[in-house]
C-alpha atoms as one frame of an Amber mdcrd trajectory, in Angstrom:
protein
  -0.040   0.105  -0.174   1.169   3.270  -0.976   2.227   6.127   1.932   1.147
   9.834   2.092   4.153  10.831   0.100   3.365   8.451  -2.831  -0.163   9.466
  -2.512   0.748  13.297  -2.981   2.694  12.173  -6.038  -0.547  10.448  -7.653
  -2.720  13.927  -6.421  -0.149  15.785  -8.506   0.023  13.791 -11.832  -3.664
  13.155 -11.721  -4.734  16.701 -11.113  -1.757  18.942 -12.469  -1.184  22.521
 -12.520  -0.623  24.133 -15.776   2.843  25.048 -15.139   5.190  24.366 -11.964
   8.225  26.382 -11.321  11.114  26.229  -8.555  11.750  29.849  -7.276  14.187
  29.723  -4.542  13.114  27.046  -1.892   9.555  27.420  -3.208   7.435  25.388
  -6.062   4.960  27.625  -7.464   2.156  26.349  -9.360   0.154  28.156 -12.057
  -3.281  26.770 -11.693  -5.058  28.954 -14.480  -8.418  28.677 -12.480  -8.095
  25.229 -11.528  -8.377  25.470  -7.829  -6.282  25.594  -4.641  -4.623  22.214
  -5.422  -2.987  23.330  -8.338  -2.389  27.056  -7.412  -0.874  26.876  -3.841
   2.901  27.237  -3.059   4.612  24.519  -1.622   7.946  24.324   0.214  10.707
  22.286  -1.548  12.564  22.230   1.816  13.121  24.599   4.763  12.234  28.042
   4.776  12.306  31.312   6.771  10.075  34.003   7.345  11.776  36.253   4.718
  11.412  33.649   2.159   7.715  34.066   2.261   7.663  37.546   0.565   9.300
  35.657  -2.470   6.523  32.863  -2.988   3.826  35.825  -2.555   5.725  37.947
  -5.261   5.522  35.102  -7.754   1.872  34.206  -7.003   0.969  37.878  -7.669
   2.539  37.610 -11.185   0.500  34.720 -11.824  -2.678  36.930 -10.941  -3.052
  34.221  -7.887  -3.794  34.505  -4.118  -1.300  34.177  -1.680  -1.924  30.606
  -0.832   0.327  27.861   0.633  -0.250  24.351   0.810   0.531  22.747   4.063
   1.509  19.049   4.873   2.372  17.509   8.269   6.145  17.873   7.860   5.521
  21.638   7.279   4.799  22.604  10.916   7.401  25.374  11.384   6.201  27.130
   8.214   2.412  26.661   9.521   3.263  28.318  12.674   5.018  31.097  10.655
   2.391  31.700   8.629  -0.173  31.616  11.542   1.653  34.324  13.425   1.375
  36.432  10.178  -2.106  36.365   9.809  -2.858  33.563   7.098  -5.840  31.625
   8.091  -6.374  27.679   7.508  -8.619  26.360   4.704  -9.980  23.105   3.623
  -8.178  20.810   5.913  -8.175  17.647   3.622  -7.753  13.835   4.151  -6.345
  11.513   1.730  -7.919   7.905   1.281  -6.670   4.781  -0.071  -7.419   1.215
  -0.182  -7.306  -1.882  -2.500  -9.272  -1.291  -5.582 -12.566  -2.923  -5.088
 -15.128  -4.997  -7.153 -18.994  -4.069  -6.959 -21.584  -4.563  -9.444 -22.984
  -1.432 -10.926 -26.510  -1.259 -10.871 -28.018  -0.924 -14.331 -27.977   2.492
 -15.987 -26.708   4.261 -12.891 -23.000   5.347 -13.743 -21.021   4.875 -16.704
 -17.348   5.859 -17.469 -17.228   8.742 -20.508 -14.753  10.434 -21.985 -14.531
  13.281 -22.796 -17.343  14.494 -20.692 -20.583  15.159 -22.088 -22.067  18.796
 -21.630 -24.462  17.697 -19.167 -21.820  16.690 -17.397 -19.984  19.938 -17.264
 -23.262  21.645 -16.192 -23.603  19.423 -13.356 -19.964  20.100 -12.193 -20.560
  23.840 -12.958 -23.532  23.719 -10.636 -21.152  22.449  -7.904 -18.514  25.174
  -8.618 -16.416  23.157 -10.903 -16.007  25.350 -13.741 -13.918  25.630 -17.112
 -10.594  25.945 -15.397 -10.751  22.500 -13.603 -12.338  20.847 -16.673  -8.660
  22.286 -18.046  -6.909  20.082 -15.186  -8.540  17.102 -16.370  -8.073  17.685
 -20.085  -4.135  17.979 -18.750  -3.748  14.763 -17.387  -1.590  12.342 -19.705
  -2.070   9.031 -17.971  -5.263   6.985 -18.518  -8.305   8.982 -17.347 -12.023
   9.131 -17.661 -15.150  10.760 -16.196 -17.900   8.811 -14.849 -21.795  10.270
 -15.247 -24.092   9.410 -12.654 -28.101   8.852 -13.376 -30.939   8.640 -10.939
 -34.446   9.302 -11.251 -33.730   9.142 -15.075 -31.735  12.063 -15.365 -27.957
  12.959 -15.005 -27.056  14.191 -11.385 -23.843  13.505 -10.771 -20.297  12.940
 -12.162 -16.447  12.695 -11.258 -13.181  12.376 -12.553 -10.658   9.486 -12.202
  -7.639   9.298 -13.597  -4.292   6.379 -13.302  -0.692   7.135 -12.331   1.214
   3.944 -12.204  -1.133   1.280 -10.258  -2.930   3.845  -8.564  -6.412   5.214
  -9.716  -7.586   8.474  -8.052 -10.867  10.061  -7.821 -11.503  13.730  -8.135
 -14.336  16.445  -8.454 -17.035  14.223  -7.375 -20.105  16.018  -7.401 -23.900
  15.077  -6.804 -26.797  17.573  -7.247 -28.276  18.482  -3.978 -31.686  16.926
  -4.524 -30.152  13.967  -5.422 -27.719  13.299  -2.544 -28.126  10.332  -0.103
 -29.580   7.895  -2.317 -26.873   6.159  -3.172 -25.828   7.602  -6.178 -21.847
   8.631  -4.845 -21.917   4.924  -4.101 -22.859   4.025  -7.785 -20.098   6.443
  -9.313 -17.513   5.085  -7.032 -18.359   1.363  -8.220 -17.988   2.462 -11.822
 -14.887   4.489 -11.154 -13.317   1.170  -9.594 -14.492  -0.950 -12.331 -12.647
   1.231 -14.925  -9.736   1.201 -12.711  -9.682  -2.349 -12.326 -10.070  -2.368
 -16.263  -6.892  -0.323 -16.261  -4.954  -2.348 -13.880  -5.247  -0.377 -10.928
  -4.288  -2.409  -7.511  -5.335   0.874  -5.442  -8.232   3.156  -5.362  -7.763
   6.812  -3.754  -9.100  10.114  -3.313  -8.905  13.298  -1.339 -11.956  14.769
   0.692 -12.275  17.849   3.109 -12.271  17.208   6.492 -15.927  18.987   6.895
 -17.414  16.447   4.414 -18.344  13.722   6.905 -20.629  11.934   4.442 -18.136
  11.628   2.031 -15.499  10.102   4.737 -18.155   7.416   5.657 -18.934   6.508
   2.159 -14.964   5.891   1.336 -14.485   4.117   4.742 -17.305   1.739   3.812
 -15.643   1.113   0.578 -12.630   0.060   2.543 -10.294   2.832   1.923  -8.217
   4.265   5.031  -6.803   7.730   5.945  -3.029   7.843   4.947  -2.436  11.702
   5.083  -3.498  14.904   5.785  -2.807  18.624   4.450  -4.164  21.883   4.563
  -4.027  25.406   2.980  -3.110  28.921   4.518  -4.017  32.183   2.843  -4.178
  35.618   4.032  -7.631  36.725   4.339
């Protein structure tokens, strides 16, 4: 089973920034509207308080807010940013487990690439717009999207991609009126079936710490927590 460091590599491969540049002790990501995961700066080694201005300047050049991604080993940087007034955003949890086999109920979930316009519309309702669709399109490893149907309509979608023998799911969205009816579970079943066909051994994803329902679902699928991270941004 992969550890947290391995899984962070999978995250970056299956949800890539438009460009990454090393500037001093920082990895600066050009996210181009693809969200925090592809636009937050990361330390590549030890950093001091005076190094933070360098990262902020580079992010400002890209038209991005001063945003830092922090892992458990970044405690010193985390404390510096806290003293500087940067607030915590989106504490997130990494899940992984063996890829599982489950029967997908008829006409409930399908793998489709490229995603249909109705899927883009569902994503857009959940705040997943053109910038994040562009992230999906940038992935060079095997990938697909999952369409979820319930009550005779498209009501959910997700993106899944491979890196090595690990599949990772991103951008899971179910329309509010259709939640808590098993649709997300059926979409995970379809994603796992596709992953198995690609030779996946591991199945993984990331969710926010506040999404208790998602955590319960992923745990019930045999996935375990292997890592955590969060962001800090100046309000």
